[in-house]
C-alpha positions as CSV (number, residue, x, y, z in Angstrom):
1,Q,72.7,70.8,141.3
2,V,72.1,74.3,140.7
3,Q,74.4,76.7,138.2
4,L,73.7,80.4,139.5
5,V,75.6,83.2,137.7
6,E,75.8,86.8,139.7
7,S,76.0,90.1,138.3
8,G,75.6,94.0,138.9
9,G,77.9,94.6,141.6
10,G,80.2,97.7,141.4
11,L,82.1,101.0,143.0
12,V,78.8,103.3,144.6
13,Q,79.6,105.6,147.1
14,A,77.4,106.1,150.6
15,G,73.8,106.7,150.3
16,G,73.9,104.8,146.6
17,S,71.6,101.9,145.0
18,L,73.1,99.1,143.2
19,R,70.6,96.2,141.6
20,L,72.5,92.7,141.5
21,S,70.7,90.2,139.1
22,C,71.1,86.1,139.6
23,A,70.6,84.1,136.8
24,T,69.3,80.4,138.2
25,S,69.1,77.3,136.5
26,G,69.0,74.0,137.4
27,D,67.4,71.5,140.6
28,T,63.8,73.0,140.6
29,I,63.3,72.8,144.2
30,C,66.5,73.9,145.3
31,I,65.8,77.4,143.2
32,S,62.5,77.9,144.6
33,A,63.5,79.3,147.4
34,M,66.7,81.6,147.0
35,G,68.9,83.6,149.2
36,W,71.2,86.6,148.5
37,Y,74.4,86.2,150.6
38,R,77.5,88.4,151.3
39,Q,81.2,87.7,152.4
40,A,83.1,90.9,153.7
41,P,86.9,90.2,154.1
42,G,88.2,88.1,157.4
43,K,84.3,87.3,157.8
44,E,82.0,84.6,157.5
45,R,79.3,84.4,154.6
46,E,75.9,85.9,155.9
47,L,73.1,85.3,154.7
48,V,71.1,88.6,154.4
49,A,68.0,88.2,152.1
50,G,65.5,85.6,150.8
51,I,63.0,84.7,149.5
52,T,60.8,81.3,149.4
53,S,58.6,79.5,146.7
54,T,55.5,81.5,147.9
55,G,57.0,84.7,148.5
56,S,57.6,84.9,151.9
57,T,61.0,87.6,152.4
58,Y,63.5,87.7,154.8
59,Y,65.9,90.3,155.5
60,E,68.9,89.8,158.1
61,D,68.3,92.9,160.9
62,S,71.4,95.5,159.2
63,V,69.5,96.2,156.0
64,K,65.9,95.5,156.5
65,G,64.2,99.2,155.1
66,R,67.6,99.5,152.8
67,F,67.4,96.1,150.5
68,T,64.1,94.3,148.8
69,V,64.8,90.6,147.3
70,S,62.5,89.4,144.1
71,R,62.6,87.2,141.8
72,D,61.0,86.6,138.1
73,R,60.1,83.3,137.7
74,A,59.5,83.1,134.0
75,E,63.1,84.1,133.8
76,N,64.7,82.0,136.7
77,M,66.0,85.1,137.6
78,V,66.0,86.5,141.4
79,Y,67.4,89.8,142.3
80,L,68.5,92.1,145.4
81,Q,67.7,95.9,145.3
82,M,70.2,97.7,147.8
83,N,69.6,100.9,148.5
84,S,71.1,103.6,151.1
85,L,74.2,101.5,150.8
86,K,76.6,101.9,153.9
87,P,80.3,101.2,153.7
88,E,79.8,98.0,155.4
89,D,77.6,96.5,152.9
90,T,81.3,96.2,151.2
91,A,81.4,92.6,150.5
92,V,81.0,90.0,147.5
93,Y,77.5,88.6,146.9
94,Y,76.1,85.5,146.0
95,C,73.0,83.6,145.3
96,N,72.6,80.4,146.8
97,S,69.2,78.2,147.6
98,I,68.1,78.8,151.4
99,L,67.2,74.8,151.8
100,P,69.6,73.7,153.8
101,S,69.9,70.4,151.7
102,C,70.7,72.5,148.4
103,L,73.4,74.2,150.1
104,G,76.6,72.4,149.5
105,D,79.9,73.3,148.3
106,Y,78.8,74.8,145.3
107,W,78.4,78.6,144.7
108,G,78.6,81.1,142.1
109,Q,81.7,83.8,141.2
110,G,79.8,86.1,142.9
111,T,79.6,90.2,142.2
112,Q,81.9,92.2,144.2
113,V,79.7,95.3,146.1
114,T,82.3,98.3,147.1
115,V,80.7,100.6,149.1
116,S,82.9,104.3,149.8
117,S,82.4,106.7,152.5
């Protein structure tokens, strides 16, 4: 079981930036490999960025070069720096483990990101 609290979303104009934060606690194996997911209205939730226990990162094609995932192990925090935001980035953003065995029904409240054109 993990506990997740996302923050940092907001309304921003296209081309702007936001930094999302995720406070994690609970199962140390699950929170060792974390990701940022997003869900836009009418669409399925998708993984957009992830970071493994060794620091390797993954980015979905549409965010490569614009988003950067990072973590502070000492503070159990995971971050998503989002630059050059586009209207299509508008979604509710969630953090959660990227380990399949850790993904269940539990999700945090998410944080809304709205990018205006």
